[in-house]
mmCIF file of the N, C-alpha and C atoms, coordinates in Angstrom:
data_MODEL
# 
_entry.id   MODEL 
# 
loop_
_atom_site.group_PDB 
_atom_site.id 
_atom_site.type_symbol 
_atom_site.label_atom_id 
_atom_site.label_alt_id 
_atom_site.label_comp_id 
_atom_site.label_asym_id 
_atom_site.label_entity_id 
_atom_site.label_seq_id 
_atom_site.pdbx_PDB_ins_code 
_atom_site.Cartn_x 
_atom_site.Cartn_y 
_atom_site.Cartn_z 
_atom_site.occupancy 
_atom_site.B_iso_or_equiv 
_atom_site.pdbx_formal_charge 
_atom_site.auth_seq_id 
_atom_site.auth_comp_id 
_atom_site.auth_asym_id 
_atom_site.auth_atom_id 
_atom_site.pdbx_PDB_model_num 
ATOM 1   N N  . MET A 1 1  ? 4.199   -9.406  -8.348 1.00 0.00 ? 1  MET A N  1 
ATOM 2   C CA . MET A 1 1  ? 4.243   -9.613  -6.834 1.00 0.00 ? 1  MET A CA 1 
ATOM 3   C C  . MET A 1 1  ? 3.525   -10.791 -6.246 1.00 0.00 ? 1  MET A C  1 
ATOM 4   N N  . LYS A 1 2  ? 4.116   -11.432 -5.228 1.00 0.00 ? 2  LYS A N  1 
ATOM 5   C CA . LYS A 1 2  ? 3.443   -12.534 -4.685 1.00 0.00 ? 2  LYS A CA 1 
ATOM 6   C C  . LYS A 1 2  ? 2.510   -12.058 -3.651 1.00 0.00 ? 2  LYS A C  1 
ATOM 7   N N  . PRO A 1 3  ? 1.508   -12.965 -3.449 1.00 0.00 ? 3  PRO A N  1 
ATOM 8   C CA . PRO A 1 3  ? 0.655   -12.703 -2.411 1.00 0.00 ? 3  PRO A CA 1 
ATOM 9   C C  . PRO A 1 3  ? 1.168   -12.713 -0.865 1.00 0.00 ? 3  PRO A C  1 
ATOM 10  N N  . ARG A 1 4  ? 0.590   -11.815 -0.167 1.00 0.00 ? 4  ARG A N  1 
ATOM 11  C CA . ARG A 1 4  ? 1.201   -11.783 1.235  1.00 0.00 ? 4  ARG A CA 1 
ATOM 12  C C  . ARG A 1 4  ? -0.014  -11.645 2.218  1.00 0.00 ? 4  ARG A C  1 
ATOM 13  N N  . ARG A 1 5  ? 0.158   -12.272 3.495  1.00 0.00 ? 5  ARG A N  1 
ATOM 14  C CA . ARG A 1 5  ? -1.026  -12.081 4.374  1.00 0.00 ? 5  ARG A CA 1 
ATOM 15  C C  . ARG A 1 5  ? -1.259  -10.648 4.669  1.00 0.00 ? 5  ARG A C  1 
ATOM 16  N N  . VAL A 1 6  ? -2.601  -10.447 4.891  1.00 0.00 ? 6  VAL A N  1 
ATOM 17  C CA . VAL A 1 6  ? -3.099  -9.114  5.080  1.00 0.00 ? 6  VAL A CA 1 
ATOM 18  C C  . VAL A 1 6  ? -3.940  -9.019  6.338  1.00 0.00 ? 6  VAL A C  1 
ATOM 19  N N  . SER A 1 7  ? -4.058  -7.855  6.894  1.00 0.00 ? 7  SER A N  1 
ATOM 20  C CA . SER A 1 7  ? -4.899  -7.650  8.081  1.00 0.00 ? 7  SER A CA 1 
ATOM 21  C C  . SER A 1 7  ? -6.206  -8.144  7.874  1.00 0.00 ? 7  SER A C  1 
ATOM 22  N N  . PRO A 1 8  ? -6.965  -8.286  9.004  1.00 0.00 ? 8  PRO A N  1 
ATOM 23  C CA . PRO A 1 8  ? -8.318  -8.814  8.907  1.00 0.00 ? 8  PRO A CA 1 
ATOM 24  C C  . PRO A 1 8  ? -9.362  -7.850  8.093  1.00 0.00 ? 8  PRO A C  1 
ATOM 25  N N  . GLU A 1 9  ? -8.967  -6.438  8.477  1.00 0.00 ? 9  GLU A N  1 
ATOM 26  C CA . GLU A 1 9  ? -9.672  -5.456  7.740  1.00 0.00 ? 9  GLU A CA 1 
ATOM 27  C C  . GLU A 1 9  ? -9.568  -5.473  6.245  1.00 0.00 ? 9  GLU A C  1 
ATOM 28  N N  . MET A 1 10 ? -8.350  -5.684  5.706  1.00 0.00 ? 10 MET A N  1 
ATOM 29  C CA . MET A 1 10 ? -8.049  -5.780  4.284  1.00 0.00 ? 10 MET A CA 1 
ATOM 30  C C  . MET A 1 10 ? -8.626  -7.012  3.828  1.00 0.00 ? 10 MET A C  1 
ATOM 31  N N  . ALA A 1 11 ? -8.537  -8.140  4.625  1.00 0.00 ? 11 ALA A N  1 
ATOM 32  C CA . ALA A 1 11 ? -8.887  -9.391  4.037  1.00 0.00 ? 11 ALA A CA 1 
ATOM 33  C C  . ALA A 1 11 ? -10.455 -9.265  3.793  1.00 0.00 ? 11 ALA A C  1 
ATOM 34  N N  . ASP A 1 12 ? -11.130 -8.611  4.797  1.00 0.00 ? 12 ASP A N  1 
ATOM 35  C CA . ASP A 1 12 ? -12.573 -8.470  4.552  1.00 0.00 ? 12 ASP A CA 1 
ATOM 36  C C  . ASP A 1 12 ? -12.849 -7.617  3.280  1.00 0.00 ? 12 ASP A C  1 
ATOM 37  N N  . PHE A 1 13 ? -12.081 -6.498  3.021  1.00 0.00 ? 13 PHE A N  1 
ATOM 38  C CA . PHE A 1 13 ? -12.191 -5.829  1.703  1.00 0.00 ? 13 PHE A CA 1 
ATOM 39  C C  . PHE A 1 13 ? -12.013 -6.579  0.556  1.00 0.00 ? 13 PHE A C  1 
ATOM 40  N N  . VAL A 1 14 ? -10.874 -7.293  0.470  1.00 0.00 ? 14 VAL A N  1 
ATOM 41  C CA . VAL A 1 14 ? -10.657 -7.983  -0.713 1.00 0.00 ? 14 VAL A CA 1 
ATOM 42  C C  . VAL A 1 14 ? -11.077 -9.358  -0.891 1.00 0.00 ? 14 VAL A C  1 
ATOM 43  N N  . GLY A 1 15 ? -11.640 -9.822  0.238  1.00 0.00 ? 15 GLY A N  1 
ATOM 44  C CA . GLY A 1 15 ? -12.293 -11.381 0.243  1.00 0.00 ? 15 GLY A CA 1 
ATOM 45  C C  . GLY A 1 15 ? -11.263 -12.328 0.168  1.00 0.00 ? 15 GLY A C  1 
ATOM 46  N N  . ALA A 1 16 ? -10.002 -12.197 0.758  1.00 0.00 ? 16 ALA A N  1 
ATOM 47  C CA . ALA A 1 16 ? -9.175  -13.264 0.784  1.00 0.00 ? 16 ALA A CA 1 
ATOM 48  C C  . ALA A 1 16 ? -7.968  -12.867 1.930  1.00 0.00 ? 16 ALA A C  1 
ATOM 49  N N  . PRO A 1 17 ? -7.392  -13.963 2.622  1.00 0.00 ? 17 PRO A N  1 
ATOM 50  C CA . PRO A 1 17 ? -6.411  -13.693 3.567  1.00 0.00 ? 17 PRO A CA 1 
ATOM 51  C C  . PRO A 1 17 ? -5.093  -13.345 2.891  1.00 0.00 ? 17 PRO A C  1 
ATOM 52  N N  . GLU A 1 18 ? -4.846  -13.597 1.843  1.00 0.00 ? 18 GLU A N  1 
ATOM 53  C CA . GLU A 1 18 ? -3.528  -13.365 1.062  1.00 0.00 ? 18 GLU A CA 1 
ATOM 54  C C  . GLU A 1 18 ? -3.824  -12.711 -0.155 1.00 0.00 ? 18 GLU A C  1 
ATOM 55  N N  . VAL A 1 19 ? -3.067  -11.603 -0.490 1.00 0.00 ? 19 VAL A N  1 
ATOM 56  C CA . VAL A 1 19 ? -3.195  -10.962 -1.822 1.00 0.00 ? 19 VAL A CA 1 
ATOM 57  C C  . VAL A 1 19 ? -2.007  -10.082 -2.039 1.00 0.00 ? 19 VAL A C  1 
ATOM 58  N N  . SER A 1 20 ? -1.828  -9.777  -3.323 1.00 0.00 ? 20 SER A N  1 
ATOM 59  C CA . SER A 1 20 ? -0.466  -9.029  -3.653 1.00 0.00 ? 20 SER A CA 1 
ATOM 60  C C  . SER A 1 20 ? -0.909  -7.535  -3.603 1.00 0.00 ? 20 SER A C  1 
ATOM 61  N N  . ARG A 1 21 ? 0.059   -6.773  -3.397 1.00 0.00 ? 21 ARG A N  1 
ATOM 62  C CA . ARG A 1 21 ? -0.159  -5.136  -3.332 1.00 0.00 ? 21 ARG A CA 1 
ATOM 63  C C  . ARG A 1 21 ? -0.837  -4.715  -4.624 1.00 0.00 ? 21 ARG A C  1 
ATOM 64  N N  . THR A 1 22 ? -0.418  -5.222  -5.759 1.00 0.00 ? 22 THR A N  1 
ATOM 65  C CA . THR A 1 22 ? -0.896  -4.870  -6.986 1.00 0.00 ? 22 THR A CA 1 
ATOM 66  C C  . THR A 1 22 ? -2.479  -5.205  -7.102 1.00 0.00 ? 22 THR A C  1 
ATOM 67  N N  . GLN A 1 23 ? -2.735  -6.317  -6.530 1.00 0.00 ? 23 GLN A N  1 
ATOM 68  C CA . GLN A 1 23 ? -4.263  -6.647  -6.688 1.00 0.00 ? 23 GLN A CA 1 
ATOM 69  C C  . GLN A 1 23 ? -4.974  -5.779  -5.630 1.00 0.00 ? 23 GLN A C  1 
ATOM 70  N N  . VAL A 1 24 ? -4.457  -5.570  -4.529 1.00 0.00 ? 24 VAL A N  1 
ATOM 71  C CA . VAL A 1 24 ? -5.186  -4.680  -3.678 1.00 0.00 ? 24 VAL A CA 1 
ATOM 72  C C  . VAL A 1 24 ? -5.479  -3.410  -4.219 1.00 0.00 ? 24 VAL A C  1 
ATOM 73  N N  . LEU A 1 25 ? -4.392  -2.795  -4.868 1.00 0.00 ? 25 LEU A N  1 
ATOM 74  C CA . LEU A 1 25 ? -4.570  -1.527  -5.490 1.00 0.00 ? 25 LEU A CA 1 
ATOM 75  C C  . LEU A 1 25 ? -5.661  -1.670  -6.590 1.00 0.00 ? 25 LEU A C  1 
ATOM 76  N N  . LYS A 1 26 ? -5.745  -2.602  -7.263 1.00 0.00 ? 26 LYS A N  1 
ATOM 77  C CA . LYS A 1 26 ? -6.879  -2.747  -8.454 1.00 0.00 ? 26 LYS A CA 1 
ATOM 78  C C  . LYS A 1 26 ? -8.160  -3.036  -7.849 1.00 0.00 ? 26 LYS A C  1 
ATOM 79  N N  . LEU A 1 27 ? -8.283  -3.646  -6.649 1.00 0.00 ? 27 LEU A N  1 
ATOM 80  C CA . LEU A 1 27 ? -9.545  -3.837  -6.125 1.00 0.00 ? 27 LEU A CA 1 
ATOM 81  C C  . LEU A 1 27 ? -10.121 -2.378  -5.408 1.00 0.00 ? 27 LEU A C  1 
ATOM 82  N N  . ILE A 1 28 ? -9.139  -1.775  -4.794 1.00 0.00 ? 28 ILE A N  1 
ATOM 83  C CA . ILE A 1 28 ? -9.529  -0.355  -4.235 1.00 0.00 ? 28 ILE A CA 1 
ATOM 84  C C  . ILE A 1 28 ? -9.867  0.457   -5.329 1.00 0.00 ? 28 ILE A C  1 
ATOM 85  N N  . TRP A 1 29 ? -9.153  0.630   -6.550 1.00 0.00 ? 29 TRP A N  1 
ATOM 86  C CA . TRP A 1 29 ? -9.506  1.437   -7.547 1.00 0.00 ? 29 TRP A CA 1 
ATOM 87  C C  . TRP A 1 29 ? -10.916 1.030   -8.111 1.00 0.00 ? 29 TRP A C  1 
ATOM 88  N N  . ALA A 1 30 ? -11.064 -0.350  -8.337 1.00 0.00 ? 30 ALA A N  1 
ATOM 89  C CA . ALA A 1 30 ? -12.345 -0.770  -8.876 1.00 0.00 ? 30 ALA A CA 1 
ATOM 90  C C  . ALA A 1 30 ? -13.478 -0.174  -8.042 1.00 0.00 ? 30 ALA A C  1 
ATOM 91  N N  . HIS A 1 31 ? -13.346 -0.377  -6.566 1.00 0.00 ? 31 HIS A N  1 
ATOM 92  C CA . HIS A 1 31 ? -14.256 0.042   -5.760 1.00 0.00 ? 31 HIS A CA 1 
ATOM 93  C C  . HIS A 1 31 ? -14.650 1.520   -5.839 1.00 0.00 ? 31 HIS A C  1 
ATOM 94  N N  . ILE A 1 32 ? -13.573 2.264   -5.916 1.00 0.00 ? 32 ILE A N  1 
ATOM 95  C CA . ILE A 1 32 ? -13.814 3.791   -6.131 1.00 0.00 ? 32 ILE A CA 1 
ATOM 96  C C  . ILE A 1 32 ? -14.579 4.152   -7.372 1.00 0.00 ? 32 ILE A C  1 
ATOM 97  N N  . LYS A 1 33 ? -14.302 3.499   -8.529 1.00 0.00 ? 33 LYS A N  1 
ATOM 98  C CA . LYS A 1 33 ? -14.846 3.766   -9.785 1.00 0.00 ? 33 LYS A CA 1 
ATOM 99  C C  . LYS A 1 33 ? -16.386 3.300   -9.681 1.00 0.00 ? 33 LYS A C  1 
ATOM 100 N N  . GLU A 1 34 ? -16.543 2.001   -9.262 1.00 0.00 ? 34 GLU A N  1 
ATOM 101 C CA . GLU A 1 34 ? -18.010 1.594   -9.122 1.00 0.00 ? 34 GLU A CA 1 
ATOM 102 C C  . GLU A 1 34 ? -18.728 2.408   -8.298 1.00 0.00 ? 34 GLU A C  1 
ATOM 103 N N  . SER A 1 35 ? -18.299 2.934   -7.193 1.00 0.00 ? 35 SER A N  1 
ATOM 104 C CA . SER A 1 35 ? -19.068 3.604   -6.055 1.00 0.00 ? 35 SER A CA 1 
ATOM 105 C C  . SER A 1 35 ? -19.005 5.140   -6.444 1.00 0.00 ? 35 SER A C  1 
ATOM 106 N N  . ASN A 1 36 ? -18.319 5.507   -7.461 1.00 0.00 ? 36 ASN A N  1 
ATOM 107 C CA . ASN A 1 36 ? -18.215 7.141   -7.897 1.00 0.00 ? 36 ASN A CA 1 
ATOM 108 C C  . ASN A 1 36 ? -17.653 7.848   -6.634 1.00 0.00 ? 36 ASN A C  1 
ATOM 109 N N  . LEU A 1 37 ? -16.538 7.486   -6.121 1.00 0.00 ? 37 LEU A N  1 
ATOM 110 C CA . LEU A 1 37 ? -16.066 8.111   -5.058 1.00 0.00 ? 37 LEU A CA 1 
ATOM 111 C C  . LEU A 1 37 ? -14.968 9.245   -5.135 1.00 0.00 ? 37 LEU A C  1 
ATOM 112 N N  . GLN A 1 38 ? -14.613 9.565   -6.489 1.00 0.00 ? 38 GLN A N  1 
ATOM 113 C CA . GLN A 1 38 ? -13.716 10.469  -6.775 1.00 0.00 ? 38 GLN A CA 1 
ATOM 114 C C  . GLN A 1 38 ? -14.457 11.898  -6.503 1.00 0.00 ? 38 GLN A C  1 
ATOM 115 N N  . ASP A 1 39 ? -13.918 12.938  -5.890 1.00 0.00 ? 39 ASP A N  1 
ATOM 116 C CA . ASP A 1 39 ? -14.304 14.197  -5.581 1.00 0.00 ? 39 ASP A CA 1 
ATOM 117 C C  . ASP A 1 39 ? -14.604 14.878  -6.970 1.00 0.00 ? 39 ASP A C  1 
ATOM 118 N N  . PRO A 1 40 ? -15.748 15.385  -7.302 1.00 0.00 ? 40 PRO A N  1 
ATOM 119 C CA . PRO A 1 40 ? -15.988 15.763  -8.542 1.00 0.00 ? 40 PRO A CA 1 
ATOM 120 C C  . PRO A 1 40 ? -15.096 17.085  -8.877 1.00 0.00 ? 40 PRO A C  1 
ATOM 121 N N  . SER A 1 41 ? -14.776 17.878  -7.741 1.00 0.00 ? 41 SER A N  1 
ATOM 122 C CA . SER A 1 41 ? -14.142 19.113  -8.036 1.00 0.00 ? 41 SER A CA 1 
ATOM 123 C C  . SER A 1 41 ? -12.716 18.871  -8.093 1.00 0.00 ? 41 SER A C  1 
ATOM 124 N N  . ASN A 1 42 ? -12.046 17.644  -7.668 1.00 0.00 ? 42 ASN A N  1 
ATOM 125 C CA . ASN A 1 42 ? -10.678 17.480  -7.700 1.00 0.00 ? 42 ASN A CA 1 
ATOM 126 C C  . ASN A 1 42 ? -10.675 15.791  -7.739 1.00 0.00 ? 42 ASN A C  1 
ATOM 127 N N  . LYS A 1 43 ? -10.512 15.373  -8.973 1.00 0.00 ? 43 LYS A N  1 
ATOM 128 C CA . LYS A 1 43 ? -10.530 13.870  -9.217 1.00 0.00 ? 43 LYS A CA 1 
ATOM 129 C C  . LYS A 1 43 ? -9.423  13.071  -8.466 1.00 0.00 ? 43 LYS A C  1 
ATOM 130 N N  . LYS A 1 44 ? -8.262  13.862  -8.083 1.00 0.00 ? 44 LYS A N  1 
ATOM 131 C CA . LYS A 1 44 ? -7.265  13.225  -7.266 1.00 0.00 ? 44 LYS A CA 1 
ATOM 132 C C  . LYS A 1 44 ? -7.602  12.864  -5.836 1.00 0.00 ? 44 LYS A C  1 
ATOM 133 N N  . ASN A 1 45 ? -8.813  13.470  -5.421 1.00 0.00 ? 45 ASN A N  1 
ATOM 134 C CA . ASN A 1 45 ? -9.169  13.135  -3.982 1.00 0.00 ? 45 ASN A CA 1 
ATOM 135 C C  . ASN A 1 45 ? -10.265 12.129  -4.131 1.00 0.00 ? 45 ASN A C  1 
ATOM 136 N N  . ILE A 1 46 ? -10.139 11.146  -3.138 1.00 0.00 ? 46 ILE A N  1 
ATOM 137 C CA . ILE A 1 46 ? -11.197 10.013  -2.998 1.00 0.00 ? 46 ILE A CA 1 
ATOM 138 C C  . ILE A 1 46 ? -11.872 10.194  -1.737 1.00 0.00 ? 46 ILE A C  1 
ATOM 139 N N  . ILE A 1 47 ? -13.219 10.263  -1.832 1.00 0.00 ? 47 ILE A N  1 
ATOM 140 C CA . ILE A 1 47 ? -14.147 10.398  -0.714 1.00 0.00 ? 47 ILE A CA 1 
ATOM 141 C C  . ILE A 1 47 ? -14.311 8.919   -0.252 1.00 0.00 ? 47 ILE A C  1 
ATOM 142 N N  . CYS A 1 48 ? -14.026 8.784   1.130  1.00 0.00 ? 48 CYS A N  1 
ATOM 143 C CA . CYS A 1 48 ? -14.221 7.491   1.761  1.00 0.00 ? 48 CYS A CA 1 
ATOM 144 C C  . CYS A 1 48 ? -15.554 7.049   2.122  1.00 0.00 ? 48 CYS A C  1 
ATOM 145 N N  . ASP A 1 49 ? -16.015 5.980   1.475  1.00 0.00 ? 49 ASP A N  1 
ATOM 146 C CA . ASP A 1 49 ? -17.350 5.538   2.117  1.00 0.00 ? 49 ASP A CA 1 
ATOM 147 C C  . ASP A 1 49 ? -17.141 4.511   3.360  1.00 0.00 ? 49 ASP A C  1 
ATOM 148 N N  . GLU A 1 50 ? -18.012 3.886   3.845  1.00 0.00 ? 50 GLU A N  1 
ATOM 149 C CA . GLU A 1 50 ? -17.770 3.093   4.950  1.00 0.00 ? 50 GLU A CA 1 
ATOM 150 C C  . GLU A 1 50 ? -16.925 2.010   4.797  1.00 0.00 ? 50 GLU A C  1 
ATOM 151 N N  . LYS A 1 51 ? -16.863 1.433   3.556  1.00 0.00 ? 51 LYS A N  1 
ATOM 152 C CA . LYS A 1 51 ? -16.093 0.295   3.256  1.00 0.00 ? 51 LYS A CA 1 
ATOM 153 C C  . LYS A 1 51 ? -14.563 0.719   3.214  1.00 0.00 ? 51 LYS A C  1 
ATOM 154 N N  . LEU A 1 52 ? -14.274 1.860   2.653  1.00 0.00 ? 52 LEU A N  1 
ATOM 155 C CA . LEU A 1 52 ? -12.915 2.522   2.640  1.00 0.00 ? 52 LEU A CA 1 
ATOM 156 C C  . LEU A 1 52 ? -12.459 2.867   4.082  1.00 0.00 ? 52 LEU A C  1 
ATOM 157 N N  . LYS A 1 53 ? -13.437 3.336   4.850  1.00 0.00 ? 53 LYS A N  1 
ATOM 158 C CA . LYS A 1 53 ? -13.038 3.799   6.206  1.00 0.00 ? 53 LYS A CA 1 
ATOM 159 C C  . LYS A 1 53 ? -12.588 2.837   6.920  1.00 0.00 ? 53 LYS A C  1 
ATOM 160 N N  . ARG A 1 54 ? -13.069 1.481   6.814  1.00 0.00 ? 54 ARG A N  1 
ATOM 161 C CA . ARG A 1 54 ? -12.550 0.422   7.506  1.00 0.00 ? 54 ARG A CA 1 
ATOM 162 C C  . ARG A 1 54 ? -10.955 0.047   7.279  1.00 0.00 ? 54 ARG A C  1 
ATOM 163 N N  . ILE A 1 55 ? -10.500 0.451   6.080  1.00 0.00 ? 55 ILE A N  1 
ATOM 164 C CA . ILE A 1 55 ? -9.129  0.053   5.700  1.00 0.00 ? 55 ILE A CA 1 
ATOM 165 C C  . ILE A 1 55 ? -8.270  1.459   5.823  1.00 0.00 ? 55 ILE A C  1 
ATOM 166 N N  . PHE A 1 56 ? -8.954  2.657   5.979  1.00 0.00 ? 56 PHE A N  1 
ATOM 167 C CA . PHE A 1 56 ? -8.345  3.805   6.144  1.00 0.00 ? 56 PHE A CA 1 
ATOM 168 C C  . PHE A 1 56 ? -8.985  4.576   7.259  1.00 0.00 ? 56 PHE A C  1 
ATOM 169 N N  . PRO A 1 57 ? -8.857  4.049   8.469  1.00 0.00 ? 57 PRO A N  1 
ATOM 170 C CA . PRO A 1 57 ? -9.499  4.500   9.711  1.00 0.00 ? 57 PRO A CA 1 
ATOM 171 C C  . PRO A 1 57 ? -9.187  6.089   9.996  1.00 0.00 ? 57 PRO A C  1 
ATOM 172 N N  . GLY A 1 58 ? -10.253 6.791   10.444 1.00 0.00 ? 58 GLY A N  1 
ATOM 173 C CA . GLY A 1 58 ? -10.082 8.137   10.613 1.00 0.00 ? 58 GLY A CA 1 
ATOM 174 C C  . GLY A 1 58 ? -10.003 9.036   9.495  1.00 0.00 ? 58 GLY A C  1 
ATOM 175 N N  . ARG A 1 59 ? -10.243 8.440   8.190  1.00 0.00 ? 59 ARG A N  1 
ATOM 176 C CA . ARG A 1 59 ? -10.113 9.327   7.223  1.00 0.00 ? 59 ARG A CA 1 
ATOM 177 C C  . ARG A 1 59 ? -11.419 9.479   6.368  1.00 0.00 ? 59 ARG A C  1 
ATOM 178 N N  . ASP A 1 60 ? -11.770 10.788  6.145  1.00 0.00 ? 60 ASP A N  1 
ATOM 179 C CA . ASP A 1 60 ? -12.937 11.071  5.327  1.00 0.00 ? 60 ASP A CA 1 
ATOM 180 C C  . ASP A 1 60 ? -12.686 11.014  3.824  1.00 0.00 ? 60 ASP A C  1 
ATOM 181 N N  . GLN A 1 61 ? -11.409 11.358  3.512  1.00 0.00 ? 61 GLN A N  1 
ATOM 182 C CA . GLN A 1 61 ? -10.939 11.256  2.163  1.00 0.00 ? 61 GLN A CA 1 
ATOM 183 C C  . GLN A 1 61 ? -9.551  11.132  2.132  1.00 0.00 ? 61 GLN A C  1 
ATOM 184 N N  . VAL A 1 62 ? -8.999  10.587  1.000  1.00 0.00 ? 62 VAL A N  1 
ATOM 185 C CA . VAL A 1 62 ? -7.734  10.271  0.747  1.00 0.00 ? 62 VAL A CA 1 
ATOM 186 C C  . VAL A 1 62 ? -7.165  10.825  -0.484 1.00 0.00 ? 62 VAL A C  1 
ATOM 187 N N  . GLY A 1 63 ? -5.900  11.250  -0.688 1.00 0.00 ? 63 GLY A N  1 
ATOM 188 C CA . GLY A 1 63 ? -5.422  11.568  -2.047 1.00 0.00 ? 63 GLY A CA 1 
ATOM 189 C C  . GLY A 1 63 ? -5.105  10.275  -2.702 1.00 0.00 ? 63 GLY A C  1 
ATOM 190 N N  . PHE A 1 64 ? -5.187  10.258  -4.051 1.00 0.00 ? 64 PHE A N  1 
ATOM 191 C CA . PHE A 1 64 ? -5.094  9.151   -4.807 1.00 0.00 ? 64 PHE A CA 1 
ATOM 192 C C  . PHE A 1 64 ? -3.491  8.651   -4.556 1.00 0.00 ? 64 PHE A C  1 
ATOM 193 N N  . LEU A 1 65 ? -2.703  9.573   -4.541 1.00 0.00 ? 65 LEU A N  1 
ATOM 194 C CA . LEU A 1 65 ? -1.268  9.096   -4.321 1.00 0.00 ? 65 LEU A CA 1 
ATOM 195 C C  . LEU A 1 65 ? -1.010  8.699   -3.079 1.00 0.00 ? 65 LEU A C  1 
ATOM 196 N N  . GLU A 1 66 ? -1.885  8.869   -1.958 1.00 0.00 ? 66 GLU A N  1 
ATOM 197 C CA . GLU A 1 66 ? -1.552  8.388   -0.695 1.00 0.00 ? 66 GLU A CA 1 
ATOM 198 C C  . GLU A 1 66 ? -1.972  6.891   -0.411 1.00 0.00 ? 66 GLU A C  1 
ATOM 199 N N  . ILE A 1 67 ? -2.782  6.381   -1.286 1.00 0.00 ? 67 ILE A N  1 
ATOM 200 C CA . ILE A 1 67 ? -3.384  5.167   -1.170 1.00 0.00 ? 67 ILE A CA 1 
ATOM 201 C C  . ILE A 1 67 ? -2.360  3.996   -1.067 1.00 0.00 ? 67 ILE A C  1 
ATOM 202 N N  . ALA A 1 68 ? -1.094  3.962   -1.984 1.00 0.00 ? 68 ALA A N  1 
ATOM 203 C CA . ALA A 1 68 ? -0.248  2.954   -1.915 1.00 0.00 ? 68 ALA A CA 1 
ATOM 204 C C  . ALA A 1 68 ? 0.607   2.970   -0.448 1.00 0.00 ? 68 ALA A C  1 
ATOM 205 N N  . GLY A 1 69 ? 0.773   4.186   0.157  1.00 0.00 ? 69 GLY A N  1 
ATOM 206 C CA . GLY A 1 69 ? 1.339   4.236   1.444  1.00 0.00 ? 69 GLY A CA 1 
ATOM 207 C C  . GLY A 1 69 ? 0.519   3.757   2.519  1.00 0.00 ? 69 GLY A C  1 
ATOM 208 N N  . LEU A 1 70 ? -0.862  4.057   2.410  1.00 0.00 ? 70 LEU A N  1 
ATOM 209 C CA . LEU A 1 70 ? -1.844  3.849   3.433  1.00 0.00 ? 70 LEU A CA 1 
ATOM 210 C C  . LEU A 1 70 ? -2.145  2.155   3.489  1.00 0.00 ? 70 LEU A C  1 
ATOM 211 N N  . ILE A 1 71 ? -1.988  1.573   2.432  1.00 0.00 ? 71 ILE A N  1 
ATOM 212 C CA . ILE A 1 71 ? -2.274  0.198   2.543  1.00 0.00 ? 71 ILE A CA 1 
ATOM 213 C C  . ILE A 1 71 ? -1.052  -0.666  3.102  1.00 0.00 ? 71 ILE A C  1 
ATOM 214 N N  . SER A 1 72 ? 0.165   0.086   3.252  1.00 0.00 ? 72 SER A N  1 
ATOM 215 C CA . SER A 1 72 ? 1.328   -0.618  3.637  1.00 0.00 ? 72 SER A CA 1 
ATOM 216 C C  . SER A 1 72 ? 1.057   -1.307  4.944  1.00 0.00 ? 72 SER A C  1 
ATOM 217 N N  . PRO A 1 73 ? 0.467   -0.651  6.085  1.00 0.00 ? 73 PRO A N  1 
ATOM 218 C CA . PRO A 1 73 ? 0.317   -1.409  7.372  1.00 0.00 ? 73 PRO A CA 1 
ATOM 219 C C  . PRO A 1 73 ? -0.671  -2.599  7.272  1.00 0.00 ? 73 PRO A C  1 
ATOM 220 N N  . HIS A 1 74 ? -1.376  -2.846  6.294  1.00 0.00 ? 74 HIS A N  1 
ATOM 221 C CA . HIS A 1 74 ? -2.200  -3.934  6.239  1.00 0.00 ? 74 HIS A CA 1 
ATOM 222 C C  . HIS A 1 74 ? -1.533  -5.212  5.784  1.00 0.00 ? 74 HIS A C  1 
ATOM 223 N N  . PHE A 1 75 ? -0.252  -5.091  5.253  1.00 0.00 ? 75 PHE A N  1 
ATOM 224 C CA . PHE A 1 75 ? 0.392   -6.412  4.910  1.00 0.00 ? 75 PHE A CA 1 
ATOM 225 C C  . PHE A 1 75 ? 1.365   -6.758  6.059  1.00 0.00 ? 75 PHE A C  1 
ATOM 226 N N  . LEU A 1 76 ? 1.005   -7.895  6.440  1.00 0.00 ? 76 LEU A N  1 
ATOM 227 C CA . LEU A 1 76 ? 1.552   -8.375  7.674  1.00 0.00 ? 76 LEU A CA 1 
ATOM 228 C C  . LEU A 1 76 ? 2.928   -9.066  7.271  1.00 0.00 ? 76 LEU A C  1 
ATOM 229 N N  . LYS A 1 77 ? 3.749   -9.118  8.200  1.00 0.00 ? 77 LYS A N  1 
ATOM 230 C CA . LYS A 1 77 ? 5.182   -9.675  8.093  1.00 0.00 ? 77 LYS A CA 1 
ATOM 231 C C  . LYS A 1 77 ? 5.244   -11.175 8.169  1.00 0.00 ? 77 LYS A C  1 
# 
């Protein structure tokens, strides 16, 4: 996938103004693993830290399968 412009919040998270969806998912997953954010009782649930809350506003946790849909609004037309 080719890089696309992203929202300021996502650009802050990934460190670039343009990025591919695949790369965003890889970076989010790397952050989740590095910060040990998987719910120990259900690994499919991700506990949002402050960094994730900036790209998933209003969410204290997200389901792993929700992430792909939740990043869509951050990709600008």
